[in-house]
LUMMIVEX-887915 format. One line per 2 residues: their letters; for each residue x negated, z negated, y negated of C-alpha. Coordinates in Angstrom, 1 decimal, decimal comma. Each point is the difference from the previous one (the first is absolute). Example, Ala and Ser with C-alpha at 12.3 -4.5 7.8 and 13.67 -1.06 7.14 Angstrom:
<torlums>
as = -12,3/-7,8/4,5 | -1,4/0,7/-3,4 $
</torlums>
This chain:
<torlums>
ml = -14,6/3,7/-20,8 | 0,4/3,6/2,2 $
tr = 3,1/0,0/1,7 | 1,0/2,9/2,0 $
cv = 3,2/2,5/-0,3 | 2,4/-1,6/-2,7 $
rv = 3,6/0,1/1,8 | 3,6/-1,3/-0,4 $
tg = 2,5/-0,6/2,3 | 3,5/-1,6/0,4 $
gg = -1,5/-3,4/1,2 | -0,2/-2,0/2,7 $
ag = -2,4/-1,7/2,7 | -1,8/3,4/1,3 $
aa = 0,3/1,5/-4,0 | -1,9/0,8/-2,8 $
rr = -3,6/-0,8/2,4 | -3,1/1,1/-1,8 $
fl = -3,4/0,4/1,0 | -2,2/-2,3/-2,2 $
vt = -4,0/0,1/0,1 | -0,2/-3,6/0,3 $
gm = -1,5/-2,7/2,0 | 3,4/0,0/2,5 $
la = 1,2/2,6/2,0 | 3,4/0,0/-2,5 $
aa = 2,3/2,1/2,0 | 0,3/2,6/2,2 $
vv = -0,1/3,7/-1,7 | 3,7/1,3/0,6 $
la = -0,2/3,2/2,1 | 2,2/0,5/3,1 $
ag = 1,1/1,1/3,3 | 2,5/1,8/2,5 $
gl = 3,2/0,3/2,1 | 2,8/1,5/1,7 $
ag = 2,1/3,0/0,6 | 3,4/-0,2/-1,4 $
as = 2,8/1,5/-2,6 | -0,3/0,3/-3,8 $
vg = -0,7/2,9/-2,5 | -3,3/0,8/-1,0 $
as = -1,1/3,1/-2,4 | -3,1/1,3/1,5 $
gg = 1,5/1,8/3,2 | -0,2/-3,5/2,1 $
tw = 2,8/-2,5/0,4 | -0,7/-3,8/-0,8 $
gp = 0,7/-2,5/2,6 | 1,2/-4,2/-0,6 $
ar = -2,3/-2,1/-1,1 | -0,8/-2,6/2,8 $
el = -2,0/-3,1/0,1 | -3,6/0,8/1,4 $
pg = 0,4/-1,4/4,0 | -1,4/-3,3/0,8 $
la = -1,0/-1,1/-3,8 | 3,0/-2,7/-0,4 $
al = -1,5/-1,7/3,0 | -3,4/-0,2/-1,4 $
nl = 1,2/-0,8/-3,5 | 0,2/-3,7/0,2 $
gd = -0,5/-0,2/-3,5 | 2,8/2,6/-0,6 $
na = -2,1/2,0/-2,6 | -1,2/3,2/1,6 $
qi = -0,7/3,3/-1,3 | -1,0/3,5/1,3 $
ta = -3,3/0,9/-2,7 | -1,1/3,2/1,5 $
vs = 0,7/3,2/2,6 | -1,7/3,3/0,7 $
ca = 1,6/2,5/2,4 | -2,3/2,0/2,2 $
ap = 2,7/2,3/1,2 | 4,2/0,3/-0,5 $
gd = 1,2/-3,4/1,8 | -3,8/-1,6/0,6 $
cs = -1,0/-2,5/-2,5 | -1,5/-3,4/-0,9 $
ag = 0,9/-2,6/-2,0 | -1,4/-3,0/-1,3 $
gd = 0,7/-3,3/-2,1 | 0,4/-3,9/-0,1 $
yd = 2,3/-2,5/0,8 | 0,0/-3,5/-0,6 $
ig = -0,3/-3,1/2,7 | 0,5/-2,7/-2,7 $
ra = -3,3/-0,8/-1,6 | -1,7/3,2/0,4 $
sq = 0,7/3,9/0,8 | -0,8/1,9/3,0 $
af = -0,8/3,8/0,4 | 2,1/2,3/2,1 $
va = -0,2/3,4/1,0 | 2,7/2,3/1,8 $
sq = 0,1/3,3/1,4 | 2,6/2,8/0,2 $
vh = -0,3/2,0/3,4 | 2,8/3,3/-0,1 $
gr = 1,7/-1,5/-2,7 | 0,7/-3,6/1,4 $
wq = -1,6/-2,9/-1,9 | -1,9/-2,2/2,6 $
pa = 0,1/-3,8/-0,6 | -2,2/-1,5/-2,9 $
lr = -2,8/-1,9/1,5 | -2,6/-2,2/-1,9 $
vp = -3,4/1,7/-0,5 | -2,2/-1,4/2,6 $
gs = -2,7/-2,1/-0,8 | 0,8/0,2/-3,7 $
gg = 0,2/-4,0/-0,5 | 2,3/-2,5/-1,6 $
na = 0,5/2,1/-3,2 | -0,1/3,4/0,0 $
qi = 1,7/2,8/-1,9 | 0,0/3,9/0,5 $
ts = -0,4/2,2/-3,1 | -0,7/3,3/1,4 $
vs = 0,8/2,5/3,2 | -0,9/3,2/0,8 $
cg = 0,4/2,5/2,7 | -2,1/2,6/1,8 $
ac = -0,6/-2,5/2,8 | 1,2/-3,0/-2,1 $
sa = -1,9/-2,9/-1,8 | 1,2/-2,9/-2,5 $
gg = -1,9/-1,9/-2,5 | 0,6/-3,1/-1,8 $
ay = -1,8/-3,3/0,0 | 0,1/-3,3/1,5 $
qk = -0,6/-3,7/-0,6 | -3,5/-1,6/0,7 $
gh = -0,5/-3,0/-1,2 | 1,0/-0,7/-3,6 $
gm = -0,2/3,7/-0,8 | 0,7/3,4/1,2 $
qa = -1,6/3,0/2,2 | 0,9/3,1/0,3 $
fv = 0,9/1,4/3,4 | 0,9/3,4/2,1 $
vs = 1,9/0,8/2,9 | 0,5/3,0/2,2 $
qv = 2,3/1,3/2,5 | -1,3/1,3/3,0 $
hg = 2,4/2,4/2,5 | 2,9/-2,1/-1,5 $
rw = -1,8/-3,4/0,3 | -0,6/-1,8/-3,1 $
qh = -3,6/-1,7/0,4 | -1,2/-3,2/-1,4 $
aq = -0,9/-0,1/-3,6 | -3,2/-0,1/-1,2 $
ev = -1,9/-0,9/-3,0 | -0,9/2,8/-2,5 $
pg = -3,8/-0,1/1,3 | -2,1/-1,3/-3,0 $
sa = 3,0/-0,8/-2,1 | -1,3/-3,7/0,3 $
al = -3,2/0,4/-1,2 | 1,2/1,8/-3,2 $
sq = 3,1/-2,7/-0,9 | -0,6/-3,1/-1,0 $
gl = 2,9/-1,0/1,8 | 2,9/2,7/-0,8 $
av = 0,3/3,5/1,4 | 2,6/2,1/0,6 $
vs = 1,0/3,7/1,1 | 2,4/1,4/-2,4 $
sl = 0,3/3,6/1,2 | -1,1/1,8/3,0 $
sc = 0,3/3,7/0,9 | -0,5/1,4/3,9 $
ps = -0,5/3,9/-0,1 | -0,7/-0,2/3,8 $
ad = 0,1/-2,2/2,9 | -3,2/-2,1/-0,3 $
nc = -1,0/1,1/-3,4 | 1,3/-2,0/-3,0 $
sa = -0,9/-1,1/-3,3 | 1,2/-3,2/-1,8 $
gg = -0,5/-1,7/-3,6 | 1,0/-3,3/-1,8 $
yf = -2,0/-2,7/-1,8 | -1,5/-3,2/0,7 $
gn = -1,4/-2,9/-2,0 | 0,2/-3,7/-0,1 $
is = 2,5/-2,3/0,9 | 1,1/-0,8/-3,8 $
gs = 0,3/3,7/-0,8 | -2,0/-0,5/-3,0 $
va = -2,5/3,2/1,3 | 1,3/3,1/2,0 $
qa = -2,0/3,1/0,9 | 1,8/3,1/1,9 $
fv = -1,4/1,0/3,7 | 0,5/2,9/2,3 $
vs = -0,3/0,0/3,7 | -0,1/2,8/2,7 $
ev = 0,8/0,3/3,7 | -2,1/2,7/1,6 $
hg = 1,0/1,0/3,7 | 1,5/-3,3/0,6 $
rw = -2,5/-2,3/-1,1 | 0,8/-1,6/-3,5 $
qr = -3,2/0,0/-2,5 | -1,5/-2,6/-2,1 $
al = 2,0/-0,4/-3,5 | -1,7/0,7/-3,0 $
ev = 0,5/-0,4/-4,2 | 1,5/3,2/-1,0 $
pg = -2,9/2,3/-1,4 | 0,1/-0,4/-4,0 $
ta = 2,3/-2,5/-0,5 | -2,7/-3,3/-0,3 $
rl = -1,1/2,2/-3,5 | 3,4/0,7/-0,9 $
na = 1,8/-3,4/0,9 | -1,5/-2,4/-3,1 $
gk = 3,0/-1,7/0,1 | -0,6/-1,2/3,9 $
na = 3,8/1,2/1,0 | 0,0/3,0/1,9 $
gi = 2,1/0,9/3,3 | 0,8/3,5/2,2 $
ys = 4,1/0,8/-0,3 | 0,5/2,9/2,0 $
vs = -1,8/1,9/2,3 | 0,7/3,7/1,5 $
ct = -2,0/2,0/2,5 | 0,5/3,6/1,4 $
sa = -2,6/0,2/2,4 | -2,7/-2,7/1,7 $
gn = -2,4/-0,9/-2,8 | 1,8/1,8/-2,7 $
cs = 2,2/-2,0/-2,3 | 0,7/-1,5/-3,6 $
gg = 0,9/-3,1/-1,2 | 1,2/-1,6/-3,3 $
ga = 0,4/-3,4/-1,8 | -1,0/-2,0/-3,1 $
yt = -3,3/-2,0/-1,1 | -0,3/-1,8/-3,5 $
ds = -2,3/0,9/-2,3 | -2,1/-2,4/-2,3 $
ad = 3,0/-0,7/-2,5 | 1,8/-0,7/3,2 $
na = 2,5/3,0/-0,2 | 0,6/1,5/3,1 $
qa = -0,7/3,8/0,4 | 1,1/1,9/2,8 $
fv = -2,4/1,6/2,5 | -0,6/2,6/2,5 $
vs = -2,2/0,7/2,9 | -0,7/2,5/2,7 $
qv = -1,5/-0,1/3,5 | -1,8/3,6/1,2 $
he = -1,1/0,2/3,5 | 0,2/-3,9/0,4 $
tw = -2,0/-0,7/-2,8 | 1,6/-1,8/-3,2 $
ka = -1,1/1,3/-3,1 | -0,1/-2,1/-3,3 $
al = 3,4/-1,0/-1,5 | 1,3/1,4/-3,3 $
ev = 1,9/-1,0/-2,9 | 3,2/2,2/-0,3 $
rg = -0,7/2,1/-2,7 | 2,9/-0,4/-2,7 $
at = 1,9/-2,6/2,1 | -0,7/-2,8/-2,6 $
sg = -0,4/1,7/-3,5 | 0,6/-2,9/-2,2 $
nr = 1,5/-2,8/2,7 | -0,1/-3,1/-0,9 $
gd = 0,0/-3,2/2,3 | 1,0/0,4/3,8 $
gg = 0,4/3,8/-0,9 | -1,5/2,7/2,7 $
ev = 0,5/0,2/3,6 | 0,5/2,4/3,0 $
ds = 2,9/-1,3/2,7 | 0,0/3,2/2,4 $
vs = -1,7/2,8/1,3 | 0,7/2,8/1,9 $
cp = -2,4/2,8/1,4 | 2,0/2,9/1,7 $
sa = -3,7/1,7/0,4 | -3,5/-1,0/0,2 $
gd = -1,0/0,2/-3,9 | 3,3/0,5/-1,1 $
ct = 2,1/-3,3/-0,9 | 1,9/-1,6/-2,3 $
aa = 0,1/-3,3/-1,7 | 2,4/-1,6/-2,1 $
gv = 0,4/-3,2/-1,8 | 1,0/-1,9/-3,0 $
sv = -2,3/-0,8/-3,5 | 1,2/-1,8/-3,2 $
ng = -0,5/2,1/-3,1 | -1,2/-1,2/-3,5 $
ag = 3,8/-0,8/-0,8 | 0,5/-2,4/2,8 $
rq = 1,9/2,6/2,4 | -0,4/0,3/3,4 $
la = -0,2/3,8/0,8 | -0,1/1,7/3,5 $
fa = -3,0/2,1/0,6 | -1,2/2,5/2,5 $
vg = -3,9/1,5/0,9 | -0,9/2,7/2,2 $
en = -3,0/0,7/2,3 | -0,2/3,7/0,7 $
gg = -2,8/1,2/2,1 | -1,7/-3,7/-0,3 $
kw = -0,2/-0,3/-3,6 | 2,3/-2,3/-1,8 $
gt = 1,8/1,2/-3,0 | 1,1/-1,5/-3,0 $
aa = 3,2/-2,5/0,2 | 3,2/1,2/-1,6 $
qi = 3,0/-1,8/-1,1 | 2,9/0,9/2,4 $
pr = 2,5/1,4/-2,7 | 2,4/-2,5/-1,2 $
sa = 3,1/-0,5/-2,6 | 0,2/-3,2/-2,2 $
hi = -0,5/-2,2/2,9 | -1,2/-3,4/-1,3 $
ed = -2,2/-0,9/3,6 | -0,3/2,6/2,8 $
si = -1,7/-0,9/3,4 | -1,0/2,5/2,8 $
ss = 0,1/-2,1/3,6 | -0,8/2,8/2,4 $
vs = -1,0/3,5/0,0 | -0,1/2,4/3,0 $
cg = -1,1/3,7/0,1 | 1,2/2,5/2,3 $
sp = -2,7/2,7/-0,8 | -2,7/0,0/-2,7 $
gn = 1,7/0,1/-3,4 | 3,6/-0,6/1,5 $
cs = 0,9/-3,9/-0,1 | 2,6/-2,3/-1,1 $
ag = -0,3/-3,3/-1,6 | 2,4/-2,6/-0,1 $
gf = 0,6/-3,5/-1,9 | 1,8/-1,6/-2,8 $
vr = 0,7/0,3/-3,9 | 1,3/-2,5/-2,4 $
vr = 2,4/0,8/-2,6 | 1,8/-2,7/-1,8 $
gr = -0,4/-2,8/2,0 | 0,8/2,0/3,2 $
tq = -2,2/1,5/2,7 | 0,9/3,7/1,8 $
av = -1,4/1,4/2,9 | -1,5/2,9/-1,1 $
ia = -2,2/3,0/1,8 | -2,2/3,1/-1,0 $
de = -1,0/2,9/1,5 | -3,3/2,0/0,0 $
kn = 0,2/3,2/0,5 | -3,1/2,7/0,6 $
ga = -2,2/-2,5/-2,2 | 2,4/-0,7/-2,9 $
wg = 2,2/-3,2/0,0 | 3,9/0,0/-1,3 $
sl = 1,2/-2,8/-1,5 | 1,0/-3,3/1,3 $
qv = 3,7/0,1/0,8 | 2,7/-2,7/0,8 $
vp = 0,5/0,4/3,6 | 3,0/2,1/0,5 $
gs = 3,1/-2,0/0,8 | -2,1/-3,7/-0,1 $
ga = 2,0/-0,3/-3,4 | 3,1/-0,6/1,6 $
ln = -1,4/-2,4/2,6 | -2,2/-1,8/-2,5 $
vg = 3,0/-2,3/-1,5 | -2,2/-2,9/-0,6 $
gs = -2,8/2,2/-1,8 | -2,7/-0,7/2,1 $
aq = -1,2/2,9/2,0 | -3,3/1,3/1,3 $
vt = -1,5/2,8/2,7 | -2,5/-2,6/1,9 $
sv = -1,4/2,8/2,7 | 0,0/4,1/0,0 $
sc = -1,2/2,0/3,0 | -0,4/4,0/-0,1 $
ps = -0,7/1,7/3,5 | -0,4/3,4/-1,8 $
ag = 0,5/1,3/-3,2 | 3,6/-0,7/-2,0 $
nc = 1,2/-2,0/3,0 | -0,3/-3,6/-0,9 $
ta = 2,1/-3,1/0,6 | 0,0/-3,2/-2,5 $
ag = 0,9/-3,1/0,5 | 0,7/-3,5/-1,6 $
sf = 2,7/-2,1/-1,5 | 3,0/-0,2/-2,9 $
gl = 1,2/-3,0/-1,5 | 2,9/-1,2/1,1 $
ra = 3,4/-1,4/-2,6 | -1,4/-4,1/0,7 $
pe = -3,2/-1,1/-1,7 | -2,9/0,8/1,9 $
ts = 1,4/1,5/2,7 | -0,9/3,1/1,7 $
ea = 0,4/2,8/2,7 | -1,9/3,0/1,8 $
fv = 0,2/3,5/-0,8 | -1,3/3,3/1,3 $
vs = 0,1/3,5/-1,7 | -2,0/3,3/1,2 $
ei = -1,2/3,1/-1,1 | 0,3/3,2/1,9 $
hg = -1,8/3,5/-1,5 | -0,7/-1,7/-3,3 $
tw = 3,6/-1,6/-0,8 | 0,9/-3,7/0,2 $
gs = 3,2/-0,7/1,7 | 2,2/-2,6/-1,4 $
ai = -1,5/-4,2/0,8 | 2,3/-2,0/2,4 $
el = 0,5/-3,1/1,5 | -2,1/-0,8/3,3 $
pg = 2,6/0,5/2,6 | 1,0/-3,2/1,2 $
sa = -2,4/-2,4/-1,9 | 2,8/-1,7/-2,1 $
al = 1,7/-1,1/3,3 | -3,4/-1,4/0,9 $
na = -0,6/-1,2/-3,7 | 2,5/-2,9/-0,6 $
gr = -2,5/-2,2/-1,8 | -0,2/3,1/-2,7 $
yg = -3,8/0,2/0,1 | -1,4/3,3/1,4 $
ei = -2,4/2,4/-0,3 | -1,4/3,1/1,8 $
ds = -4,0/-0,2/-0,5 | -1,7/2,8/1,6 $
vs = 1,4/3,2/1,5 | -2,0/2,7/2,5 $
ca = 1,0/3,4/0,6 | -1,8/1,8/3,0 $
sa = 1,5/3,1/-0,9 | 3,0/0,9/-2,4 $
gn = 3,3/-1,7/0,8 | -2,0/-2,4/2,7 $
cs = -0,8/-3,2/-1,8 | 0,0/-3,8/0,7 $
ag = 0,4/-2,4/-2,5 | -0,1/-3,8/-0,3 $
gy = 0,0/-3,0/-2,5 | 2,0/-3,3/0,4 $
yt = 3,5/-1,5/-0,7 | 1,5/-3,4/-0,1 $
gk = 2,6/-1,3/2,3 | 2,8/-2,7/-0,7 $
sg = -2,1/-2,7/0,8 | -2,4/1,4/-3,2 $
av = -2,8/0,9/3,0 | -1,8/2,9/-1,0 $
qg = -0,4/2,6/3,2 | -1,9/3,0/0,3 $
lv = 2,3/3,3/0,1 | -0,8/3,5/1,3 $
ar = 2,0/3,1/-0,1 | -0,6/3,6/1,1 $
qs = 0,7/3,4/-1,5 | 0,2/3,1/2,9 $
tr = 0,2/3,8/0,5 | 1,5/-0,5/3,5 $
g = 3,9/-0,5/0,3 $
</torlums>
């Protein structure tokens, strides 16, 4: 079975959700959203305000299990978010808009049916994607915001014809209004077959989905998916994911779109040397300029160790993957990469050492990757021994914000943290202000952060209240007083 993104969390109803290429939309990819101004220190020239519950979501969340799964900020204080909430026997997709720093009430995605989830949001003008229930299966959908109003969801054109009951948008990127590209997977309801697809919106019209060129030849094991897409301008994007070879081993691949045409997928050279079992995948892609991208992911070497790798695209040509330097970790994982400019990126995830997981970050400077380092200050927070970076956002070279969770003292409990880099130097991680007061049930995390400029970010995830209900939280970092 090909799994997407090996992650750990402290636990809880919203925690440790993996995206499986199976016959069900197993759970949402945990990404995130944004919030309000307030008080408490940040290291990047910005100040984090207190976390708060996303307005309107509790009233929708009758099943007491809601999470923000995606966020994107077009400008400081102007973002959109999406996710899902429970209504008992099914989940519903929701979206919410932040206008001039203030979150508007969450609303159910119009036309998304009775069982749906948002997996990705991207803002030039904003669009979102995910999956909804159709018959006994799931089908991919997209939804757009026009002049501040969310329109009706629409099934991805051609996705039903490709699939045998299952299609999911897993990642979406919109470099400008009405121009987006998305990727995901389609297959049969049982999950025994899955293929990767891409689809593009051109001048406000979604084109027909197509199987990623070249993957039919690569994907002998019939289990493939796109996990991340990043676009720099209309019709110029890159994506990555995994397929299974004839030996049923997972292999990482990348694919590029040039002037609206998707080229043939390429196996990532060097990423899976000596891999065995479910051994290679691209989990995150970031493109600061057309034809200049970085993809990051994990592979398993011949000794069974999970290793983090990165591979660069320069001038439209993908290079050979290189292991991100590490010490004697038993296991590495990269969940997110973000590039402020070509050759200047940051990647975050976790390492596992002697049964404990620690949140780590690595920087690429002028094309050279430094070593995975424990996030400064996170060791002191992480008394429970289970910490990770879930999301990184770099609006410019050397200016980034990362977020995730750390373990509390009680078993399988967690809290959210944030940390910022300014001019190439990482500050010390802090517990997200206000999150402990919300998180009475002690299962909380930031799942995504999006920064429109240095020190101006929005973040979101989930917390657990006293009753055990899981709710979506948002917070905002701002350079304004």
